[in-house]
C-alpha positions in Angstrom: -18.7 -2.7 -28.3 -15.8 -0.3 -26.8 -13.3 -0.9 -29.9 -10.4 -1.3 -26.9 -7.2 -3.5 -28.4 -4.8 -4.6 -26.8 -1.3 -6.1 -27.4 0.3 -8.7 -25.4 3.8 -9.7 -26.5 4.7 -13.5 -26.3 7.9 -14.9 -27.8 7.9 -18.5 -29.6 4.4 -18.9 -29.1 3.3 -21.9 -30.3 -0.5 -21.9 -29.4 -3.2 -20.4 -29.2 -7.2 -21.3 -28.3 -10.1 -19.4 -26.6 -12.8 -20.4 -24.5 -15.9 -17.6 -23.3 -13.3 -14.7 -21.4 -10.5 -17.1 -21.0 -7.4 -17.7 -23.9 -4.7 -20.0 -23.7 -1.3 -19.4 -24.9 1.3 -22.0 -25.2 4.7 -20.8 -25.9 8.2 -22.0 -25.7 10.6 -21.1 -23.3 14.6 -20.1 -24.0 16.3 -20.9 -21.0 14.7 -24.0 -19.8 13.3 -27.3 -21.7 10.0 -26.4 -21.0 6.7 -25.0 -22.7 4.6 -22.4 -20.8 0.7 -23.1 -20.6 -0.2 -19.8 -19.7 -4.4 -18.8 -19.4 -4.9 -14.9 -19.6 -7.9 -12.9 -19.5 -9.9 -10.9 -22.5 -7.5 -8.0 -22.0 -4.4 -10.5 -21.8 -4.1 -10.4 -17.9 -2.5 -13.8 -16.4 -4.9 -15.7 -14.4 -3.0 -18.8 -13.9 0.6 -19.8 -15.4 1.7 -23.4 -15.9 5.1 -25.6 -16.8 5.4 -28.4 -18.5 7.8 -31.0 -19.6 6.2 -32.3 -23.0 6.8 -30.1 -26.3 2.6 -29.4 -27.6 1.7 -31.0 -30.7 -1.9 -29.9 -30.3 -3.9 -27.9 -27.6 -7.7 -27.7 -26.8 -9.6 -25.6 -24.1 -13.0 -25.3 -22.6 -13.8 -23.1 -19.8 -12.8 -25.6 -17.0 -10.2 -27.7 -18.5 -7.2 -27.4 -20.5 -5.9 -30.5 -22.5 -2.1 -29.7 -24.5 -1.3 -33.4 -26.3 2.6 -34.4 -27.1 3.5 -36.9 -29.1 2.4 -39.4 -27.3 1.9 -37.9 -23.5 -1.7 -35.7 -22.5 -1.5 -32.9 -19.9 -4.6 -32.4 -18.7 -5.6 -29.0 -16.2 -8.5 -28.3 -14.8 -8.4 -25.0 -14.1 -10.8 -22.5 -12.0 -12.6 -20.0 -14.2 -13.0 -16.3 -13.1 -16.0 -15.7 -14.2 -17.5 -18.6 -13.9 -21.0 -18.6 -12.6 -22.2 -21.2 -10.0 -25.4 -23.3 -10.5 -26.0 -26.0 -7.9 -27.5 -28.1 -10.8 -24.9 -27.7 -13.3 -21.7 -30.1 -12.5 -20.2 -28.1 -15.7 -20.6 -24.9 -13.3 -19.7 -26.2 -10.2 -16.4 -27.6 -11.9 -15.7 -24.2 -13.3 -15.9 -22.1 -10.2 -14.1 -24.4 -7.8 -11.5 -22.4 -5.8 -8.8 -25.1 -6.4 -7.2 -26.7 -9.6 -5.8 -29.9 -10.7 -3.4 -31.2 -13.2 -1.9 -34.4 -14.3 -0.2 -36.2 -17.1 -1.2 -39.4 -18.9 0.3 -41.6 -21.7 -1.6 -42.3 -24.6 -1.4 -46.1 -24.4 -2.3 -46.0 -20.7 -5.7 -47.4 -19.7 -7.1 -44.4 -17.0 -9.7 -45.0 -14.7 -10.4 -43.3 -11.4 -8.5 -45.1 -9.3 -5.3 -44.5 -11.3 -3.1 -42.0 -9.1 -2.3 -38.1 -10.8 1.0 -38.0 -12.0 3.4 -35.1 -13.6 6.1 -37.3 -15.3 5.5 -37.8 -19.2 6.6 -40.8 -20.5 8.7 -41.5 -24.0 9.4 -43.5 -26.6 6.9 -46.3 -25.9 4.5 -45.6 -29.0 5.3 -45.2 -32.6 1.3 -44.3 -32.8 1.7 -40.6 -32.4 -0.7 -38.1 -31.9 -2.2 -35.8 -34.2 -5.6 -33.4 -33.2 -7.3 -32.9 -30.3 -10.4 -31.3 -29.3 -12.7 -30.6 -26.4 -16.7 -30.8 -25.4 -18.0 -29.3 -22.2 -17.7 -32.7 -21.0 -15.5 -35.1 -23.7 -12.3 -35.1 -24.7 -11.1 -36.3 -28.0 -7.4 -37.1 -29.3 -6.9 -38.7 -32.7 -3.6 -40.5 -33.2 -1.9 -41.1 -36.5 -2.8 -44.7 -37.2 -6.9 -43.2 -37.2 -7.4 -44.3 -33.7 -9.5 -42.3 -31.4 -9.1 -42.0 -27.8 -12.3 -40.5 -26.1 -11.9 -39.4 -22.1 -14.6 -37.9 -19.5 -13.2 -34.8 -18.6 -14.5 -34.7 -15.0 -12.7 -37.5 -12.9 -10.1 -38.0 -16.1 -11.1 -41.2 -17.1 -10.4 -43.3 -21.1 -14.4 -43.9 -21.8 -14.3 -44.9 -25.6 -11.5 -46.1 -28.5 -12.4 -46.0 -32.2 -10.7 -46.7 -35.4 -11.7 -43.7 -38.0 -10.9 -45.2 -41.7 -8.5 -41.9 -42.2 -6.0 -39.8 -40.1 -7.9 -37.3 -38.2 -5.8 -33.3 -38.9 -8.9 -31.4 -37.4 -11.4 -32.1 -35.0 -14.5 -30.9 -34.1 -17.4 -31.4 -31.7 -21.2 -30.0 -31.6 -22.3 -28.5 -28.3 -23.8 -31.3 -27.1 -21.2 -34.0 -27.8 -23.3 -36.2 -30.2 -21.4 -35.5 -33.5 -17.5 -35.1 -34.1 -15.8 -33.3 -36.9 -12.9 -35.0 -38.5 -11.0 -33.5 -41.0 -8.3 -36.0 -42.8 -4.4 -34.6 -44.3 -6.8 -34.3 -48.0 -8.9 -31.7 -46.6 -11.8 -34.4 -46.4 -14.8 -33.7 -44.0 -16.7 -37.1 -42.1 -18.5 -36.9 -39.5 -19.0 -39.3 -36.8 -22.3 -40.0 -34.3 -21.5 -39.9 -30.7 -23.6 -42.5 -28.8 -22.4 -42.4 -25.0 -24.3 -45.5 -24.7 -22.3 -47.5 -26.9 -18.7 -46.2 -25.6 -16.3 -48.9 -25.0 -12.5 -49.1 -24.5 -12.4 -52.1 -27.0 -11.7 -50.1 -30.1 -14.3 -50.5 -32.8 -14.4 -49.2 -36.2 -15.9 -46.1 -35.8 -19.2 -45.4 -38.0 -19.8 -42.2 -39.8 -22.8 -40.3 -41.7 -23.9 -40.4 -45.1 -21.9 -37.2 -45.2 -18.4 -36.2 -47.3 -17.3 -32.6 -48.2 -13.8 -32.3 -49.7 -11.1 -29.1 -50.1 -12.6 -28.0 -46.7 -10.0 -26.5 -44.3 -11.9 -24.4 -41.4 -14.8 -25.9 -39.5 -17.3 -24.8 -36.5 -19.9 -25.9 -35.0 -22.6 -23.3 -33.7 -22.7 -23.0 -29.8 -26.8 -23.0 -29.5 -28.0 -25.7 -32.5 -26.4 -29.0 -32.2 -27.4 -29.6 -35.8 -25.9 -26.6 -37.6 -21.9 -26.1 -38.6 -19.9 -23.7 -40.9 -17.6 -25.3 -43.5 -15.2 -23.2 -45.6 -14.0 -24.8 -48.6 -11.5 -23.1 -51.0 -13.3 -19.4 -51.2 -16.8 -20.6 -50.1 -18.2 -20.9 -47.0 -21.5 -23.4 -46.7 -23.8 -23.0 -43.6 -25.3 -26.6 -43.0 -28.7 -27.2 -41.4 -28.8 -31.0 -40.0 -27.0 -32.5 -43.6 -28.4 -29.9 -46.1 -26.5 -26.8 -47.0 -27.4 -23.5 -48.1 -26.4 -21.1 -50.6 -22.6 -20.6 -50.2 -21.1 -16.8 -49.8 -17.8 -16.2 -51.0 -15.6 -15.8 -48.6 -12.2 -16.8 -47.7 -12.1 -15.8 -43.7 -11.4 -17.6 -40.7 -13.9 -18.6 -38.5 -14.2 -17.6 -35.1 -17.8 -17.6 -33.8 -21.1 -18.7 -35.0 -24.1 -18.3 -32.7 -27.8 -17.0 -33.0 -27.5 -17.7 -36.7 -24.7 -15.9 -37.3 -21.5 -16.6 -38.6 -18.5 -14.1 -37.3 -15.4 -15.1 -39.4 -11.8 -12.2 -39.6 -9.8 -11.6 -42.4 -6.3 -12.8 -40.9 -4.8 -12.5 -44.5 -5.7 -8.9 -44.5 -5.4 -8.3 -41.0 -1.7 -9.5 -41.0 -0.5 -7.1 -43.8 -0.9 -3.4 -42.9 -0.2 -3.8 -39.5 -0.9 -6.2 -36.9 -0.4 -4.3 -34.1 -3.4 -2.2 -35.6 -6.7 -4.4 -36.9 -9.7 -3.0 -37.6 -13.0 -3.3 -37.1 -13.5 -4.0 -40.4 -11.8 -7.2 -40.7 -13.9 -9.0 -38.7 -17.2 -10.1 -40.5 -20.8 -11.6 -40.1 -22.9 -13.7 -42.1 -26.3 -14.4 -41.3 -27.6 -17.8 -42.1 -30.5 -17.8 -44.7 -33.6 -18.7 -42.4 -32.2 -15.6 -40.0 -32.6 -13.5 -43.8 -35.9 -15.1 -45.1 -37.4 -14.5 -41.4 -36.9 -10.8 -41.8 -38.5 -10.8 -45.1 -41.3 -12.6 -44.5 -41.6 -10.2 -40.9 -41.8 -7.2 -43.0 -44.6 -8.9 -45.7 -47.1 -10.7 -44.3 -49.3 -11.4 -41.3 -47.9 -12.5 -38.2 -49.9 -16.0 -38.4 -47.6 -16.5 -41.6 -44.7 -15.3 -39.7 -45.7 -17.5 -36.8 -46.1 -21.0 -38.9 -42.8 -20.2 -40.8 -40.8 -19.4 -37.7 -42.3 -22.8 -36.1 -41.4 -25.3 -39.0 -37.7 -23.8 -38.9 -37.5 -23.3 -34.8 -34.5 -21.2 -33.3 -34.3 -19.3 -30.7 -32.8 -16.2 -33.0 -36.1 -16.6 -34.9 -38.3 -16.9 -32.4 -36.7 -13.7 -31.0 -37.5 -11.7 -33.9 -41.1 -12.9 -34.3 -41.7 -12.0 -30.7 -40.2 -8.7 -30.9 -42.4 -7.9 -34.0 -45.6 -9.3 -32.5 -44.8 -7.8 -29.1 -48.2 -6.4 -27.3 -50.3 -8.8 -30.2 -49.8 -11.7 -29.2 -47.8 -14.0 -26.1 -47.3 -16.8 -28.3 -43.9 -16.4 -29.7 -42.8 -14.6 -26.6 -43.6 -18.2 -24.8 -41.2 -20.0 -27.5 -38.9 -17.9 -26.4 -38.9 -19.2 -22.9 -37.8 -15.9 -21.4 -39.3 -15.4 -18.4 -39.3 -11.6 -18.3 -40.2 -11.3 -22.3 -43.5 -12.9 -21.1 -43.5 -10.6 -17.7 -43.0 -7.5 -20.0 -45.8 -8.4 -22.2 -48.3 -8.9 -19.3 -47.4 -5.4 -17.9 -47.5 -3.1 -21.1 -51.4 -4.4 -21.7 -52.2 -3.0 -18.9 -51.0 0.6 -20.5 -53.8 1.9 -21.5 -52.6 4.3 -24.1 -51.2 2.2 -27.6 -48.5 4.9 -27.9 -47.2 3.8 -24.3 -47.3 0.4 -24.9 -45.3 0.9 -28.0 -42.9 3.2 -26.7 -42.4 0.2 -24.2 -41.9 -1.7 -26.7 -39.1 0.1 -28.5 -37.1 0.6 -24.7 -37.4 -3.4 -23.7 -35.7 -3.9 -27.2 -32.8 -0.7 -26.9 -34.4 1.4 -29.3 -34.0 4.1 -26.3 -34.8 7.4 -29.5 -38.2 6.3 -31.1 -39.4 5.8 -27.2 -38.7 8.7 -26.0 -39.3 10.5 -29.3 -43.2 9.1 -28.6 -43.1 9.8 -25.5 -42.2 13.8 -26.5 -45.2 13.9 -29.2 -47.7 12.8 -26.6 -46.1 15.7 -24.5 -44.8 13.7 -21.8 -41.5 14.8 -20.8 -41.5 13.6 -17.6 -41.8 9.9 -19.2 -38.8 10.9 -21.1 -37.0 11.7 -18.1 -37.9 8.8 -16.6 -36.8 6.8 -18.8 -33.7 8.0 -19.5 -33.0 8.2 -16.1 -33.7 4.5 -15.8 -30.8 4.1 -18.5 -28.4 6.1 -16.3 -28.7 8.7 -19.5 -27.6 11.4 -17.2 -26.6 13.9 -19.8 -29.5 13.2 -22.2 -31.8 13.9 -18.6 -29.9 17.3 -17.7 -30.9 18.1 -21.2 -34.5 17.4 -20.9 -34.8 19.0 -17.8 -33.0 22.4 -19.8 -36.4 21.9 -22.8 -38.4 22.7 -20.0 -39.0 18.7 -18.0 -38.7 18.2 -14.6 -37.8 19.7 -11.6 -34.5 20.8 -9.3 -34.6 17.9 -7.7 -34.3 15.9 -10.6 -31.4 18.4 -12.0 -29.5 17.3 -8.7 -30.1 13.8 -9.1 -28.4 14.6 -12.4 -25.6 16.1 -11.5 -24.7 13.6 -8.8 -24.8 10.5 -11.6 -22.8 13.1 -13.6 -20.5 14.1 -11.0 -20.4 10.0 -10.4 -19.7 8.9 -14.2 -16.3 11.7 -14.2 -15.1 10.3 -10.5 -14.9 6.4 -11.9 -13.1 7.6 -14.8 -10.7 9.7 -12.4 -11.7 12.6 -14.1 -11.4 15.2 -10.5 -12.2 18.4 -12.1 -15.1 17.5 -13.9 -16.4 15.6 -10.7 -15.7 18.5 -9.0 -18.2 20.5 -10.8 -21.1 18.6 -11.4 -20.8 17.6 -7.1 -20.1 21.6 -6.4 -23.6 22.4 -8.7 -25.5 19.3 -6.2 -24.3 20.5 -2.9 -23.4 17.1 -2.5 -20.7 17.6 -0.2 -19.8 13.9 1.2 -18.6 13.2 -2.6 -17.0 16.3 -2.8 -14.6 16.1 0.2 -13.6 12.5 -1.2 -12.7 13.9 -5.0 -11.0 16.7 -2.9 -9.1 14.7 -0.7 -7.7 12.6 -3.6 -7.2 15.7 -5.4 -4.9 16.8 -2.4 -7.0 20.6 -2.3 -6.6 20.6 1.9 -7.4 24.3 1.1 -11.3 23.4 -0.3 -11.8 21.1 1.8 -11.1 23.2 4.8 -14.3 25.7 3.2 -16.0 22.4 3.4 -16.2 22.4 7.3 -18.4 26.1 7.1 -20.4 24.5 4.4 -20.9 21.1 6.5 -23.3 22.7 8.7 -24.8 20.2 11.2 -23.9 17.1 8.9 -22.2 15.8 11.5 -21.0 12.3 9.5 -19.6 14.4 7.0 -17.7 16.5 9.7 -16.4 13.5 11.2 -15.2 12.4 7.8 -13.1 15.4 7.1 -11.6 15.2 10.5 -10.3 11.7 9.6 -9.3 13.5 6.4 -7.0 15.8 8.3 -5.5 13.7 11.0 -4.6 11.6 7.9 -2.3 14.1 6.6 -1.1 15.6 9.8 -2.4 19.0 9.2 -3.6 18.8 13.2 -5.3 22.4 13.1 -7.7 21.6 10.2 -8.8 18.2 11.9 -9.7 20.3 15.4 -11.9 22.9 13.5 -13.3 19.5 12.4 -14.0 17.9 14.9 -15.2 20.8 17.2 -17.9 21.9 14.7 -18.7 18.2 15.3 -19.1 18.9 19.1 -16.4 15.9 18.8 -13.9 17.2 22.1 -12.5 14.3 22.9 -11.7 13.6 19.0 -10.4 16.4 18.8 -8.1 16.1 21.7 -7.0 12.5 20.5 -6.3 13.7 17.2 -3.7 16.6 18.5 -2.1 13.8 20.9 -1.3 11.7 18.0 0.0 14.7 16.0 1.9 15.1 19.3 0.9 18.6 19.4 0.7 18.7 23.2 0.4 22.2 24.1 -2.7 22.5 21.5 -4.1 19.5 23.3 -3.7 20.8 26.5 -5.4 24.4 26.0 -8.6 22.2 24.8 -8.4 20.3 27.6 -8.3 22.9 30.0 -10.8 24.8 27.8 -13.3 22.0 27.7 -12.7 21.0 31.3 -11.1 17.3 30.5 -9.3 16.3 32.9 -7.6 13.0 31.9 -5.2 15.1 29.4 -2.5 15.5 32.3 -2.8 12.0 33.3 -2.3 11.0 29.5 0.6 13.1 29.1 2.7 12.2 32.3 2.0 8.8 31.6 3.1 8.7 27.8 6.3 10.5 29.2 6.6 8.0 32.0 6.6 5.3 29.2 9.4 7.7 27.1 11.6 7.7 29.9 11.6 4.3 31.3 12.6 3.8 27.0 15.4 6.2 27.9 14.1 8.8 25.3 14.5 11.7 27.3 15.2 14.2 24.5 11.4 12.7 22.8 10.0 13.4 26.6 11.3 16.8 27.0 10.0 18.0 23.8 6.8 16.6 24.5 6.4 18.4 27.8 7.8 21.8 25.8 4.8 21.4 22.9 2.3 20.4 25.8 3.9 23.9 27.5 4.4 22.3 30.7 7.9 23.9 31.2 8.4 22.7 34.5 8.7 18.7 34.0 10.8 19.5 30.8 13.2 21.2 33.0 13.5 18.5 35.4 14.2 16.1 32.7 16.5 18.7 31.1 17.9 18.9 34.9 18.7 15.3 35.0 20.3 14.9 31.4 22.6 17.5 33.0 23.8 15.5 35.8 24.2 12.7 33.4 26.5 14.7 31.2 28.5 15.3 34.3 28.6 11.8 35.5 29.8 11.1 31.7 33.0 13.6 32.4 31.3 16.2 30.0 31.3 19.6 31.7 30.2 21.2 28.6 27.8 19.4 27.6 26.3 19.7 31.6 26.4 23.3 31.5 24.3 23.4 27.9 21.3 21.4 29.9 21.8 23.3 33.0 21.5 26.7 31.1 18.1 25.3 28.7 16.9 23.8 32.1 16.7 27.3 33.6 15.2 28.7 30.4 12.8 26.3 30.9 12.4 27.7 34.4 11.9 31.0 33.1 9.4 30.2 31.0 7.1 28.6 33.4 7.5 31.4 35.8 6.6 34.1 33.0 3.4 31.9 32.0 2.5 32.0 35.8 3.0 35.2 35.9 1.2 36.0 32.4 -2.4 34.7 33.9 -5.5 37.3 32.8 -8.5 38.4 34.3 -6.6 37.8 38.2 -5.8 39.9 40.6 -2.2 40.6 41.9 -3.0 38.9 45.3 -4.0 36.1 43.2 -1.3 35.8 41.3 1.0 35.9 44.2 -0.6 33.2 45.8 -0.5 31.1 42.3 2.3 31.7 42.2 3.8 30.7 45.8 1.6 27.8 45.5 3.8 26.4 42.5 6.6 27.3 44.9 5.6 25.0 47.5 4.4 22.4 44.9 7.7 22.3 43.0 9.7 22.5 46.6 10.6 19.0 47.4 12.7 19.4 43.8 15.5 20.9 44.0 16.5 21.3 40.0 14.2 24.0 39.5 15.5 26.2 41.9 19.5 24.9 41.1 19.4 25.3 37.3 21.3 28.7 37.1 23.4 27.7 40.0 24.7 24.4 37.7 24.8 26.5 34.9 27.4 28.7 37.2 29.0 25.9 38.5 30.1 24.4 35.1 30.7 27.7 33.5 33.3 28.4 35.9 34.9 25.0 36.1 35.2 25.5 32.0 36.4 29.1 32.5 39.0 28.1 35.4 40.4 25.3 33.0 40.5 27.9 29.7 42.8 30.6 31.5 44.9 27.7 33.2 45.3 26.2 29.6 46.1 30.5 28.8 48.8 30.9 30.9 46.7 33.4 33.1 47.6 30.7 36.2 46.1 33.7 38.8 43.1 34.7 37.3 42.7 30.9 37.7 43.5 30.4 41.1 40.7 33.2 41.3 37.8 31.6 39.7 38.8 27.9 41.1 38.3 28.8 44.5 34.3 30.8 43.7 34.2 26.6 43.5 34.2 26.1 46.9 30.5 27.6 46.5 28.8 24.3 44.4 29.9 21.5 46.3 26.6 20.0 45.7 26.7 20.2 41.9 30.6 19.5 41.2 32.5 16.5 43.0 34.2 18.1 46.2 37.3 16.3 44.9 37.5 17.8 41.5 36.7 21.6 42.2 39.6 20.6 45.1 42.0 19.1 42.9 41.4 22.3 40.7 42.3 24.5 43.3 45.6 22.9 44.3 46.8 22.4 41.0 46.0 26.7 39.7 47.2 27.7 43.9 50.9 25.5 43.3 51.2 26.9 39.4 50.5 30.2 40.9 53.2 29.9 44.0 50.4 30.2 46.4 51.3 27.3 48.7 49.3 28.3 51.4 46.1 27.6 49.4 47.7 24.6 48.1 48.5 23.2 51.7 44.4 23.8 52.4 43.7 22.1 49.3 45.8 19.0 49.8 44.2 18.8 53.5 40.5 18.7 52.2 41.7 16.7 49.6 43.6 14.2 52.8 40.4 14.1 54.1 38.7 12.8 51.3 40.7 10.3 50.4 40.6 9.0 54.3 37.1 9.3 53.9 36.5 11.8 56.8 33.8 13.3 55.2 33.0 12.3 52.1 32.4 8.8 49.9 35.4 8.3 47.4 34.3 7.8 43.9 35.1 8.0 40.5 35.0 11.9 39.8 32.9 13.8 37.2 35.0 16.0 35.1 37.7 16.0 33.0 39.9 19.2 33.8 43.4 19.0 31.8 45.7 17.1 29.9 48.9 18.0 31.4 50.9 16.0 28.5 49.7 19.6 25.8 51.4 22.6 25.1 51.5 25.1 28.6 53.5 28.4 28.7 53.7 28.1 32.8 57.1 29.6 32.8 56.4 33.3 32.2 57.0 34.5 35.5 60.0 32.0 35.7 58.5 29.2 36.6 61.1 26.4 37.6 61.1 22.7 37.0 60.2 21.9 40.0 57.1 23.7 40.0 56.2 22.2 36.6 57.0 18.7 37.7 55.0 18.8 41.2 52.1 19.9 39.2 51.9 17.3 37.1 52.1 15.3 40.1 49.0 16.8 41.4 47.3 15.9 38.5 48.4 12.2 38.7 47.5 12.3 42.0 43.9 13.2 41.8 43.7 11.1 38.1 44.6 7.5 40.4 42.3 8.7 43.3 39.4 8.6 41.1 39.5 11.9 39.1 39.0 12.5 35.7 42.3 14.9 35.5 43.5 12.7 32.9 45.7 9.3 32.2 48.7 8.3 34.9 51.6 10.7 34.0 54.8 9.4 33.4 56.6 11.9 31.4 55.3 15.5 31.8 57.1 17.8 29.2 56.5 21.6 28.8 56.9 23.9 26.8 58.5 27.2 27.7 59.2 30.3 24.8 61.9 28.3 22.9 62.8 25.7 25.3 61.5 22.0 26.1 62.2 20.9 29.8 61.0 17.2 30.4 60.5 16.1 33.8 61.6 13.3 35.3 58.4 10.2 35.8 56.3 10.0 38.7 56.0 6.4 40.3 52.8 6.5 42.2 52.8 3.0 43.6 51.1 3.3 46.8 47.4 2.5 47.1 46.7 4.7 50.1 47.7 8.4 51.2 48.8 9.6 47.4 47.6 13.0 48.0 49.3 12.8 51.8 52.6 12.0 50.4 52.6 13.7 47.3 51.6 16.7 50.0 54.9 15.8 52.6 57.0 16.1 49.0 56.3 19.1 48.3 55.8 21.3 51.3 58.8 19.7 52.5 60.8 21.8 49.8 58.0 25.1 49.8 56.4 27.0 52.7 53.2 26.6 53.3 52.3 30.2 53.1 49.4 32.3 51.3 50.9 34.5 49.3 47.5 36.4 47.9 47.0 40.0 48.6 44.1 41.6 50.1 43.3 43.6 47.1 39.9 44.2 46.9 38.3 47.1 48.9 34.8 46.3 50.6 32.0 49.0 49.5 30.9 49.0 53.2 33.3 49.1 55.8 36.4 50.1 53.6 38.2 47.0 53.9 40.4 44.9 52.1 39.8 41.1 50.9 40.9 38.1 48.7 39.2 38.8 45.2 37.1 35.4 45.7 
């Protein structure tokens, strides 16, 4: 009906068969010594596939079983038909609709019973009487051998039920619809009919009885699927249709018969179809031939009375003929309808007899037999466009409904319904633009939203929020759509329009929009959002995902919590020896603290006293956590620490001494051992042995554990193996050696001043000086021993000058 064609490429196809909506394709495989047995649907889509070790010479198919015969073996596959309807009273339909499949291989000489174990191994070279043909009915499989022997198997619970001997070798086997007659075409084209009586079946071979019927030059034969006494036969270029054993007038044709049902024979001109382009067959290649009884019945119905026509059909009974008579006499007599055995038709006759207008009866009869245009014409002639609209609406012809409304029938409600169904029509065919047009006309916003979502037109979806009005279900659906694609603001608008504040907050949380979630919670007085936020942040911290937790607090506007976590990262970086990263973390933490304070100052609709009170409360709340106050101090401490090392690397030791002395103010942030070791190093290189002596005094105290715990230092200060120009102020080799010794001593006592220096090389301008190796073997009093070595050569005299004048008293002080 739709004229659709499907092309399926199959390599080395050997057999093709069909039954119902299933098609069997058997093909030979190149890479393996097997044959593929595949079931496909009406469009060529594979349903199930099996591989067998036998080479099929004949195949057959019915609604439940596949039978493939090799020369000696028979492969039986009980498959599941996806289109089978289940009828508890019909064992064939129950077998077709079962969930599991079964398959087995039997030998032609094997006596198969219900107790036989199913196997999948083929046996060979056991007989010389080979298989030559096979066919299937709904309940039996018929297998012919070259000697003329015929084996009959019952398919349900596979079993050999009968053996017969035919007079000739069967080349083609066909069986009628109720398995009572078998048609056998031999090699010479002779057709023989063999009656089948299940009560006379026996596994002991007996000669087959044949009917007094014989035809020659037969090359194709098919039984009618709805009449066990009718069959069609192709003899050379003529087609004969038989009712019982009596032929009708032949029809000139050379087409291949593919279907015989309802007194119609459908044939295909395969020879003509294969010549121009096999992949583009035309509908003209399919021919339909009506039987003589069908043609005569049409003539009789148009020329004689109902009573005479009834008598003729009674003499030539067939469901198709009774149907023609019922259609012709509907509304006049119920006898033909009853003989059709169609209960809906009987009910229809009763219904139209209750109609008071004969024109309505005629229109309903035309509609029942799908002549809708004639029925609509009758309604229009009656000036009953409302009945015509009702007819087209029942048919689902909504385009015609719109036309009838434009012609003056119906009202707006019918038009809106028609537009909605037309939109459904286009949406089912994925023509979204057309669907949007009709859904918009009928104002069906729910279906319109689905189409916009498929089209990814989210701007149009946002407009539907206002158009939805009080349709809560639609608003919730819109919110879910926006949420699924990450549009937080649109999702919040939809949920708020539906008066679902909790859902709006949850959507913000799901999309990680914590700032908006907190604002919504505060605006609508939801108290548990902060707890949820804290719980989620705690989870991130436990999983060591601190950066994600910081970003979470920043988006939520909780800058104080973000500053605390940043301070924690800065402390971790300092413990890992990365001073630059620690400085950066402290700076970012300080910026977050500033945002926190600006946020407190930016509170609106409050008096100055109230703002001050809020700030004091915030300070008291955070008094236990010094990270908020020490953020800038941490940044300053590590800035001086890095700046001191930078000047030291550049050779500006005097400035380095001044900066290093400032580190004494940050003992709570920088390791005391690191800061005083740096002071000792800088002052020694600046020849300020007084400061150096004081620094060593503090280092000796640390070493003896008098005031501070021993532990790993925090930062790597300097690598003394690099090239430093420390001689431009007439530094001698002894000074360089002592500086390297200080760094080595600080390293061995736990700081990260570098590895133990074994050979310090300092480059001067155009010269390279190599200093002796420093051997530190003593585990205790490294700073004390080093101080003895240094200050026995140099007097601990402070050489710094008071050069900075005080602005208040006028006295001069040290630069630091």
